[in-house]
N, C-alpha and C positions, 0 to 999 in steps of 0.2 A: 504494500500500500504506500501511498505517497501523500505528503502535505504540500507539495510544491505546484502540481498541475491540477488545478481545480476542475478542468474539463475531463480528466481521466475517469474512467469507469470505476476504478478502485480508489479514488480519492477519499481520504478521511482526515479529520483533524480533531484534536482534543483541545479543550479550553479550560483554563484554571481561573479565569476572571469573567464575571458576567458581562462586563462592558465590552470585552473583546468578542464574546459570543454574539451579543446583540448587534454589534457593528458588522460582524460577518454576515448575519442573517439579513441585515439591511442592505449590505453591498450585494448579496446574492439576489435579493429581490430586484435590485436595479439591473442585474444582468439576466433577468428572467422575464418571460411573458407567457400569457395564455392566449391561444388562438382556437377558433372554432371553424370546422369545415365539415361538409357532408362526408359521412364515412365512406360512401362508395367512390369518392374522388381521391381517397388516399392510395398511393402507389408505393410499393417497396421495391428497391433495387439492391441486388447483391454486389458488394464491393470487396471481393476476396483478393488478398495480396497475390500479385503475379498474374491475375486474370486481365484480359484485354480491357474490360470495363473498369476494373480496379486501377490499372495503370493510367487510364484516361482521366479518371477522377483525381488521382494523385497529382497529375500535372496541373489540374485546375486548382486544387487546394494548395499546392505548393506555390503557385503563382499568387494566390490570395493570402499567403502567409499563414495558412492553417494546416500545413502538412502533418504536424504532430497530432492534431485532432483526428484527422482521417486515419493516421497510423494507429492510434489507440483504438479506433473503431474496428479496424481490420483485425486487431488482436482479440477483439471481443465479439460483437454481434455480426460484423461484416455486412451491415445493412444501412441503407439510406432510406429516408421517408421523403417522398416528393409530394408537395402540397402547395397549391396556389402558385405554381410555376417555380418553386424553389426546392432545393434538396437540403435535408438536415440529417446528420449522422444520428443513428439510434443507439442510445445508451443501454447497457445490460438491464438496468432496473426497469426499463420500459417494456420489456418483453412480456411480463405478467399481464399488464393492462392491454397490450396489443392483442394477445391471445384471447383475453376476455372480450374485447371489443369485436374480434373476429368470430367469437363463439366456437373456438376449437381448443382442444387439449390433447395430451397424450405423449408418452415418452418417445414415441417414434419420431416426433417432430424434431427432437434434438439429434437424431441420427441421419436425417436426410441432408443433402448438400444445401448450401445457402441459396443456390439458384432455385432448387425445388421448393425450399422453405418460402422464399419470396413469392413464387408462383402460387403456392397454397394460400398465403396471406392475401394476395391480390384477388384471387378468386373469391375468397370468403368475404373480404371487404366489399367486393363488387356487388354483392347481393345484400349487404347490410343496410338497414334502414336508419334514419335519423342522423344526427350530427355527432361528431367526435370533438371532445375538448382536449386539446393538445398542450402539454407543458413543455416549454423549451427553456432550458437552463444551462448556462455555461457552455453554449455552442452546440448542444445536443438535445434530442428529444428524450425527455425523462419519463413521460407517461402519455398514454392515449386513453382518456376516460370517456365514458358516455357523456353526451352533450347536454342531457337533461339534468337539472339540479337535483332531481330525485335519484339519479344515478351517481352523480358526484357533485359535491358542493365545495367550492374553493374556500378554504380557511387558511390564510397565510400564516406561515410559521412565526414570524416576529410578533404579531399581535397576541398570538396564543401564549408564547413564552413570557411576554411582558405581562399579560393578564395574570398568569400564574405567579410570577415574581411579585407583582403588586398585591395580589391576594394574600400571599404568605407574609408580606411585610405588615399588612393590616391585622390579619387574624392569627398569625403565628410569630409574634415578635421574638427576636433572638435567633431566628433562622439564619443559616449560613449556606451560601452557595458553595458546592463541593466541586463539581466538574460538569462539563458538557461535552457532547460528542456529536459530530456531523459526518454522515456520508450520504451518498446520493439516494439511499433507500430510506433512511430514518434519521431523525435528530432527537437527541435526548439530553435532559439536564437533571441533576440531582441536587436537592437541598437537604441539609441536616436541620432537624427541628429541635435543636438543643433547648431552646427557651421554653418549650412546652413539654419537655420529656416527663416531668413529674405528673403533669396533668394527663398526658396521653397514656402513661405507663404505670400509673399508681397501682391499679389492680394487678397488673402483670408482675410488678416487682414483689408485691405481697405474696402472690402465689409461688413465685420463684423462691422466696425466702423460706416459706414453710416447707419446701421440698429440699432445701439445702443446695440448690443450684445457684450458679453465678450468672448474673445478667449485667454486671457492672460495666462491661464494654459494649453494650448494645445501645444504640442511639436511634430514635425514630427518624425517618427521613421520607422524602417524597421523590419519586422519579416520574418525570413527565416526558412522554414520547409522542411524536407525531410524524407524519409522512405526507408528502404531496404526490406520491407515486403509487398510492394504493396498497402500501405495505402495512399501514397501521392507522387507526383512528387517532384522535386527540385523547390520549389515555393517561390517567392519573393513577399511579401505583404506590400505595403505602408499602414501605419496606423498612427493614432494620439495616443499619450499617454496623458491622462488628469489627472490633479490634483496630489496631493502628492502620491496617491495610484497607479499612472501610469495605470489608467483604459484604456483598449484597445478600440479604436474606429476604426473599419475597414473602409477603404476608397474605397473599390471596389475589383474587381477580381484580382488575382495575375498574375505575369509574370511566366508562367509555363514552366518547362523543364521536359518532361515525361521520365521515365526510360524505354525507348523503342526506336525502330528504330535506334539502334546503336548510340544513342546520346553520345557525348564526352564532356570532360571538356572545350574544345575550344568553343563549342556551348553554354554551360552555361555561360562562360565568356562574350560572345557576348550578351547574355540575360541581364547580369548585366548592360550593357551600356544603356539599355532601361529604367533604373530606374528613372532617372530624368524626362523623358517624361511621365512616368506612374504617377508620383506625380502631374505633371501639369494637366493631365486628371482627376485625383482624386479630385484636388482642384476645377476644373471646375464643376464637378458633385455636390460638396458641395454648390457652389455658385448657381447652378440651383435650389437646394432644398430651398434656401433662398427666391427664387422668387415664390414659390408655397404657396399660402395662404390657410390655413385650417380653416374651420368654426366650425367643430365639432371635436376637437382634441382627446378627450378620445375615442370616437367611431372609429375614423379613425385609431388611434394607435392600438387598439385591433384587428381591422379587418386586418390591414396590418401584424401584428404579426402572426395572424392565417394563413394568405396567405403565408408567408415565412416559415411556419412550425416550429415556436418557440413553445415549450411545453406550454400547457394550464396554468399550475400554474405559470410559469415564466412570461407569458404574462400578467396575471391579476396583479401580483405583480408590474410589470413595469408600467402598467396603473395607479395603485394606487399611486405609487411613483410620477408619473407625475402630477396627480391631487393634491397631497399634496404640491408640489412645485409651480406649475403654475396655478392650477385651470383649469376650462374648458373653458377659454376664447380663442378666435381665436388666432392662432399663425401660424408659417410656418412649412412646412414639415421638414426643417432643424432641428428645435427644437425637433420634434418628433423623428427624426433619432438619434440625440444625446442621447435622453433618452433611446433608445434601447440598448445602451451599458451596461445598468444595467443588461441585461441578461447574458452577458459575465462576468462581474465583480462578480455577484452573484455565477455563476458557479465556478469561480476561488476560491472564498471564501469557497465554499462547497467542495473543493478538487477534482473537475472534472479532468479527465485525459487530457493530452496534445492533444490527438486525439479529444476529445469532445470539447475542447476550439476552436480548429481549425475549427471544423464543425460548431459551433455556429457563429464564425466570418463569415464563408461563407454564412450562413443563413441570418445574418444581412445585408450582402452586397447585397443580393437580393432586399432589400428595395430600393436600388438606381435605380432600373429598373422598379418599379411598377408605374402604373398610379394612383397617390395619389387621384386625384379628383374622381375616381371610388369608393373610400371607404369613401369619405367625404360627408355624408348625414345623416339626422336624422333617427330615427326609432329604433326599438328593435334590440338587438344583441343576437344571440344564437351561442355558440361554436360548 
């Protein structure tokens, strides 16, 4: 990944200061635009490296000082979108919405040549009805949404993040901006809610104390994520941050505002008001886990990790770490759930994308809804 070429499909950047993050989003908005066109008028062209058409376009892009943009496209999608007499390189994150707009899917699409893939897209778009809403950002097409506001409603990133920051300043005094991340699929920011820790976690700490467990390094926090390419709604996630590394421990499903059905900022601001109640529910779920006794921790842990679709290697590493720290003596589902955060932390250390981290958080949150006793039994385990 790179932090130098913002047009690149694998561009990503981390931010430690909110001002820098907001300025970046403001600058990006200035480099972006939305356009609407009839879906049947969208045409895709393959631009594979070394092909006659690819060489021709490279000469044109080189003449216009954009050879590196086309080169990056050839490394990834090898597609151009022609609309209104102009051609635009197609970014990798746009493929999801392109396929949705063309109403096609299937693993076979990734195996055909780019020429055949473009022909399939053009045929399907040619019979599509209605308009497409196209997101062009940093010299490439990032998304092709449905043109009806019920299909997709534009909610710009900067106002959403500023609204979240302003709400936290008013309702959660003492909060601290921790970090933010941007890539072309998703943008995320995290705030620590230190100033409200006692209020948010009073019941939690009392329950922890009665069980002789340690929650001194846990801090309540909020992760807000959104996407303008169809990868995520405007979602508010209550989380814990653990230890000096600020390891993310998900606390359940988010408060979601979908980019559809003509959603507006006013609705998102109403959703923000649900945050405190969402934390209360999240804490209640953690307390419930403390009351679930587990007789066979290692087996239960690996079975639940498989059930919630955590990758095999990460699951066994997490189980090994648990055994190294706690052994295989009986414990509670709460202790197993806390260990599951290893999956997220390891992915962060290995440079996983923001989209992948968000996905893993949602996977781990599924463990809050499983019947733990169903997995707590002796016997052999096979993945």
